[in-house]
N, C-alpha and C positions, 0 to 999 in steps of 0.2 A: 504493500500500500504506500510505499515511500513516494512514488511518483504523484500521488494525489495532491501533494502540497507544492509541487514545483511552481505552479502558476501563482499561488497565493503567497508564497514566501520568497519568490525571487523575481517574478516578471515585472517589468517596468511599464507603466501606463504612458500614454502620450502626454507630452508636456502641456499643462493647462495654459490656454491662451491668456488667462487672467494673471498668470504668475509673472513677476518681474524678473528680469535677467540679472539685476544687481543685488547681491546679498548684503544685508546690513550686518553689523557686528553682532547683534543678538536678535532673537525672535521675541516680538512683543505679543503677549497674550492679553486679549481684551475680554471684558465680560460678555457672556453670550446669553441671549434670550432663549431659554429652554422650556418655555411655557407652552409648547405645542408638541404633538405626538412625533412629528418628524424630527424635531430637534432633540427630543428625549431619546428617540430611537438611535439617532446618529451619535449622541453622547455615549450611549451604552455600548455601541459597536467600536468606537474609535479607540485605538491604542496610539496615542500621540507620538510616542517614541518610534514605533514601527512606521507610522505614516510619514514622518519626516525623513526617516532613513530610506524608506522605500521610494519616496518621490522627492529627489533633491531639488526639483523646481519649487516645491512648496517651502522648503528650507531656505532656498535662495531668495524667495520673494519676501520673506520676513513676516508673512501673515500668520495669524493664529490658526493652527491646524484644525481645531474643532469648528471654528467659524467657516473655514474654507470647505471642510467636508460637508457641513450643513448646507452651505450656499451653492457649492459647485461640485465638489469631489464625489458625493453620492450619486448625483445625476450623471456624472461622466463615467461612472462604473469603476471608480478607483476603490481599491480594496483596503479596508480600514484596520485590519488586524492580522497577525500571524497565527494561522491555525495550529501551529505547533505549540503555542503558548498554553500554559496550564489552565488559564481562565477563559479560553476561547469559547467553550460551550456555555459557560455562565454568561458571558457578554452577549452571545447570540440569543440565548433564551430571554434575557432581560430586554433586548431590543424587540423581540417578537411580542413581548407583553405590551410594549408601547404601540407597535404597529404590526399586527399579525399577518398582514398581506404584503409587507415590503419584500420586493423580489430579491434584493441583495441579501437581506437577513435570511430569507428562506433558502436561497442558494447556498449560503454558508452553512446553514443548519443541515441541509441535505448532504453536503460534502463531509461534514463532521460525522454524520451517521454512517456514511459509506466507509469512512476511514476506520471505523471500529472493527470491521472484519467479521462481525457476527451476523448470522442469518437474520435474527430478530430485528436488528437495527438497520440492516440493509433493506429488509422488507418494509420497515417504517419509512425509510427514505424514498422507496418506490411509491408508497401510498401518498406521501407528502408531495412528491413530484406530480403524480397524476391528479391530485386534488387542487394543487395550487399553482403549478408552473408549466403545464404542458404547452401552452401557447405563447409563453413569454420569450423574449429575445435572449436573456442570459441563460435560459434553460438549455438552449441548443449546445452550449459549451459543456454540458454535464454528461454527454454521451460517453466520452472517454473515461470519466470517473465511474460510471455505472459498469463499463466494460471491465475496468480493473477490479472492481468489487466482485463481479461475477467470476472473473478469472481466479480471484483469491478463494472464493467458496469452492469452485470446481477443483482447484489444486489441493485444497484441504481434504476434499472427499477422495480424490484419487490416491492421496497418501495415507488414507485411513486415519486422518487426524480429526475428522468431524463426526459428531453424533447425529447430525441432521441427515435425514433420509435423502436418497437420490431423487425421489419423487418431489420432495419439498423444494430442493434446489432447482430441479427441472421446471417446476411450476413458476418459481420466481424468475428464472431466466427467460421463460416464455413471456412473462409480463414485461420484463425489460425490453425484450425484442419487439413487443407491440408498441413501445414508446419510440424505439429507434429501429424501424424495420430495415433500414439500409446498412445497419451495423454488421460488417463482416465478422467481427470478433464475437458478438453475441450470437450470431447465427451459427458460427463454428462451435462455440461452447454448447449451445442447445443441441446441435447435431451429435456432439460427443456424449452428452448426457442421455439422449435417446438411445444411442448405441450401448452405453454402459448399462442402461436399464433393460436392455434386451429387446428394445422396440426397433428391430432391424429395418423394416420397410420405411417407417417414419424417419429414421436416421438417414437412410439413403436419399429420401426426398429432400430433407433439409440440406444435406451436403450438395445436392444438385443446384442449390441457389448460388454457390460459389465453387464450381467444380475444380478450378485451378488453385483454390485456397489462397487467393490474393489477400493482401493486407493483414497477414497474421505474423506474430512474433515467431521465431524459429521453434521454440519449445511447443507452442500450441499447434503450429503447422505440422510438426513431427507426430504429435498425438493424433491429429486429424488424418494424416496419411496412413498411419497404422490402422486406425478405425476403418477407413475406406477399404484398405486391403482385406481386412477381416470380414467386411460386409460382402465383398466379392467371394471370399472363401466360403462364407455362410451360405450364399446362394448356390454354390457348387455342391454343398453338403445337403442342404434342406430342399431336395428336389421332389420329395413326396411328403404327404401329411404325416404327422407324428404317429407312432404306434400307440394304440390305446392299451397301455399296460397299467397295472395297479400300483407298481413300485417305480417311482421316478428317482433316479440317481443324478445328483447335480455336482458338477466339479469345474475346476479351472485348469486342469492339466490333462486328464485322460482324453484321448487314448495315447498321448505322448508318453514315451518311455523315459523321458528326462526325470520324471518323478516315479521312480521304480515301485515304491510302495503303493502309490495310488493306482498305478497300472495293474499291479497284482491284486489289490483289493477290488477294484471295480470290474476288472475282467472276470474275477471269480464270481461276483454277483451276477454278471451277465450270463455266464455259462451255467451257474447253479440254480438261479431263479429265472425261469423262462418268462414269467410275468413281470419283467423288468425292462427298463430302457434308461438310456443316459442322455442328458442334455448338458453340453459343456460350454463354458464361457472362457475361452483360452486366455491365460495370462500372457501379456506381451513379453514378460521376462523369460519365457521358455526359450525364445530364440537366443537371448544373451547367454543362456545356460547351455546352449549347444544344439537345440532342436533345429533341424534343417528342412523338415518337410512341412508343407502346408497342411492345414487341418483336413482338407478333402483327401489328401494322400494318406494321412494317418488313419482316417476312417475306412478308406478302401482296404488298406493293409490289415487292419484289425478284423474287419468283417469277413474278409476272405480267409484269414488264418483260423477264425473260430466258427465259420459257417453261420454267421449271424446276419439277419436282414438289416439293410442300411436304415430302415425306418426306425430301428431301435437305438440308433446313435446319431444325434443331431447337434447342430450348433444351437445354443440356448436362444430361444425366441419366446418371450413372455406371453405373446399372443397366440402361441401354438404349442402348448405344453400338454395338451390332452386333459384327462380327468383322473389323475392318479389318486389313489387312496392313501398311500404312504410316500413320503419324500425323505431322502437321506443325503447328507453331505458330510464333509470333514472340514475341520478348522473353524475357529470362531468367526473370522472375517467372512467366510463363505456362508455360514449359518446366518450371520447378520444380514448379508445382502439378499440371499435367497428367501429366507424365512421371515425376516422382519421388514426389510425395505421393499422388496419386490412382492413376495408372497406367493404361495401356491394355494389358491382359493379352494380347490376341490379336496385337498389332502386333509384328512382328519387326524393323521398321526405324523408328526415330524420328529426325526431322530438325527443327531449329529455326534461326531466324535470330536472331543476337545483335546486334540493333540497339542503338545507344546509348540510355541510359535504360532504363526498364522493369525496374528492379532491378539493372542492371549498373553497378557502381561499382568501378573498379580499386582493389585493396588494402583493400577494405572486407570485414570478416569474413563478414557475412551473404551478400554477393554471392559471395565466394570459396567459401564452403561449398556454395552452390547449384551453382556451376560444377563443383566437385569431384565432387559426387554425380552430376551429369549425365555428366561425362566418365568416371567410373568405371562407368557403365552401358554394357555392351557393345551394348545395343540402340540406343544413340544413335550412328548411323552417320556423320552429317555435321552440322557446324555451319557455317552461312553467316555470314560476316562482311561488313560493308559499309563499315568504316572501318579504315585501316591500324593505328590505335591498338588496336582490338579484336583484330585478327589477331596483332599482335606480343605482346600481353598473354597470349593463350592459349599461345603457344609459349614466350615468355621465362619465364613462371611455371610451365611444366611441366604445364599442364592437359592438353594433347594435342599431337600432332605435326601437321605441315602436311598429312599425308595425310588427316586427318579434317576439314580445313577447305576450304570452297569460298569464295573471296573474290570478291565481286561489289560493286565500289564503287557507292555511291549508295543509291538507294531507288526506291520505286514512286510515280510521278506519273501517276494515271489519265487526266488531261487529255491526255497525250501519245498515248493509245491510241484516241482518238476521231477521227472524220473532220471535226470542226468546224474551219473555217479560223481562223487567229489573228485577234484583233481588230485593226482598222487602227490604225496609229500613225504620226505624223509628228513632225518636229522641233518642240519646244515653244519658242515665242518669248516666252511670257508668264512669269508666275511659275512656277518649277519646284516640283513636289510631291514631298516627301520623306516616306516612310512608315516606321513602326516597327510590327512585328506580332509579338506574343508573348503567351503566357499568363503571368500573374503568380503565382509560387509563393512569393515572399518579400515582405518589407515594402515594398521599393521596386523590386523586380525588377532588382537590380544585376547578377545573374548573366546576365540577358538583355540587359543593357546600357542599361536605361532611364535610369539615373542619368547616363550619358554623353549619351544622346539629349536629356535634359532640359537639360543644359548647352548643347548645340548650339542648342536652341530659344531659350534665354535670350540666347545670343550674337546670334541673328538676330531677336530679338523685334520684331515688327511691321515687319520689312523687307518692302516690297512685292514684292520679287523672289523670295520663297521662302515656301512654305506647308508646314506639318507635319501629319501625319495619324497617329493612334495607334489601333491595333486590338488588343483584348485586355482583360485585367482592370485597366486603368489609367484614371484620370481626373485632373482638375486638383488633387485633394486629395493625391495620392500624393507629389508633389514640388512645392513652390511654384515656379510659373513666372512670378511677378511679374504684370505687366499684359499679357503676351503674348496677342494676339488672333489671331495667324496660326497657330493650332493647333486641330485638330478631334479630339475623342475619339469613338470609335464603339462602345466596349464589345466584348463577346464576340459574334462573328458566326458563322453557319453557313458551310459550305463554298461554298454557292451565292452567297454575297456577294462572293467574292474575284475572280472573272474580270473583272467590270465595274469593280471597285475598282482592281485593278492596271492596268487599261487606261488609267486616268487618272493613274497615278503615273509619275514620272520616275526616282526613286531609292528603293531600299530600303536602309535602314541597319541593320546587325546587329552591334553591338559587344559580342557576348556573350563570356563567359569562364566557366571552371569555377568553381562556387560555392566549392569548396575553396581556390581561389587567393585568394579574398576573405576566407574564414573557414576556417582549417584544421580546425575542428570538424566540417565537413561532409564527407560521402563524396566521393570523386574521380569523381563522375559527370560526363558531358560530353554536349554536343549533337552531333548529326551535322554533317558539313561537306559542302555547305552545309546549313543548316537547311531543313526542308520549306517554310517560309514564303518563304525566299529563292529556292528553286528555283521555286516557283509564281509568284513575281513575275518572276523571270528569264524564265520561259516566255512572259510577256506583253511582253517587251522592256524591262523595267525594269532600269536599271543597278544592279548589285549591288556594294555596299561592305560588306565583312564582315571579321571577325577570323578568324585561324587560329592560335591559341596552341598547339594540339596538333600542328601541322605535318602536317595530314591531307591537304593538297593534293598528294598524291603516290601513285603506283602502287607495287606491291610492289618493282619494280625501281628505285625512286627517281626515276623520271621524273615531271615535273609533269603533273597532270591538267588544270588550267585555266591558260591563259596570262594574263599581265598585261593583255593587251588584251581579255580576256573577262570578267574581274571584278577589282575592285581590293581588295587585301588591306590592311586598316587596323589600327590599334591602338586603345587606349582613350583616346588623347590628344585631347580634344575640340577643342583649338586646331588640331591637324593636320587633323582631320575638317572643321572650319570652313574651313580654307584650301582643301581639295579641293573642297568644295561651292562656294565662291566662284569657284574656277577653272572649274568646270563651268557656273556661272551666266554666266560671261563667255565660255564656249566651248560653246555649245549643240550644235553639230555633233558635237563629240567626245563629249559626253554621250549623244547619240543613237546614235553608232557603238558606244560601250561597251555600251549596252543591246542593240543588234542582234547584236553579236558574242557577248555573253553568252547571248542566246537560242539562237543556233546551237550553242553549247557545251552548253547544257542539253538541247537536242534530241539531240545526239550521245551524251552520257553517260547520259541517262535514257531512252533509247529502249526500245521493247518488245524489240528484238533483244538489247540489252545487259542488260536487267533481267529480263524475264519468261522469255525463251526458255531461258536456262541453268537457271532455277529449275524450269521445267516439265520439262525433260529430266532433271534430277536426280531429281525425284519419280517420273517415269515409269520411270526405270532401276530403281528399287527395286520398283515394281509388276511389272516383268518378271522380277525375280530369282527 
């Protein structure tokens, strides 16, 4: 909203014809007759110091600034105060008490409301504009300020920073567009909101008003181009009416394999529950994480591989979702969008899995508001939790009782559900291979533990008995590793890369920690235990060394999930980690046994019977209700 004030705090008006060119030594202030509404209104608005600084011609003329503003400045459209000042709203409000129809005071009031950045006050500004200023000359200059306010609200929603629903923001933007129908910015934002809300045909129509996306800032233009491309992809996918199934599965990644656990979970539902269908709202970040195929190609590949009709797998379109009885999704953000903001009107039973991440951050207002709205919805019948931290938070904070929660520790690892035998592994008697696998979401990835991993690399720099391997958004420039040559960076890789990669690793090191523990300014989000990367490595017999600062290695009854001989719990002390790695370098048999015991534990805890069977039974129970 910074740009809202450029005009009012920096722009120079034309020199008043009544101002003298010769400056006196000092400014004489004369008594002013303020016994009328106009004079009182001007007196309330005027910041004399600002006025003289803003308009040197008044200073040079040596006239009284208040008298000048009353007699001439107000009529000329000169601006009386700095809207950055702490008392700006107080001055404007007092001025409107004296003259509630003054265009200057109304214009300043509208801009102050727009600057607030809140949906409520921007809506108030729109109402004030439509009631008081629609035909006035100064009002035409407000189009840019309304555009910036709409951009701000849209940006907050895109970043999951707003608790206002997309339909509320969409309705407000439509109202602003009715004021300024020629605004390319408001039209683009409105089209984007229609698209994000799943109104594909209407979004396409709105984008057609400015097909070349003229007049947009680069960031907004990029968002619009992505939306337009996805609309074309949606039309290629949604070639037939939706399948009338009773279970509707909603997601933002499937059928992409970039999110392997969601691919495994949703493909299992599709093949196990014939009365099911998927509508997906692809996250644009999939492509930055390595997805290379368009949605239409992903759908074709999945349907052919699993002998499933394409009517059962569509791009999400809120106007064509059929009449499902049960709807299911994963992650808090998606539950908030699909169940609260957009809604599935025909569904009597809503179920979602509250995985770590995905908008869930304990004690964060945006997260808590989303949870509260979902838990207040009587159609939300069950919440599946996968970590004891999530389970306790729901109950301890009063969101819901235990009767609405199904706790299934862990997550979905699709590799466990195939018939492929494990890759062969033997005791490694040469240099051991230690890997670190994570996406980078911050400058050095400290919350993922890369800072600690880097210290371990430097401690064993060029040691012939140990090699290090880094997969994800990291390279040698993130943290200076000196002249270490026993480290390899792979960048971001697709899911197909990892089975063979882990087969050559001996240890996976995961010294992750809540970002909020490093910087209290961050929400209290947390990774699952173990992380998906650790589980996938453990499945290949890689020894697991990981942190557990949230004490999540326990069942609801307090018993331990993984024993010490199955995985080693570490802290972020790199010296301690180095000592453990040195121990295993000297005791290869114990390292091998740790990996093999860990593999059996992963097979036990993440088996189809423990993970998918209870989920399938839960959803089927509501289909039978």
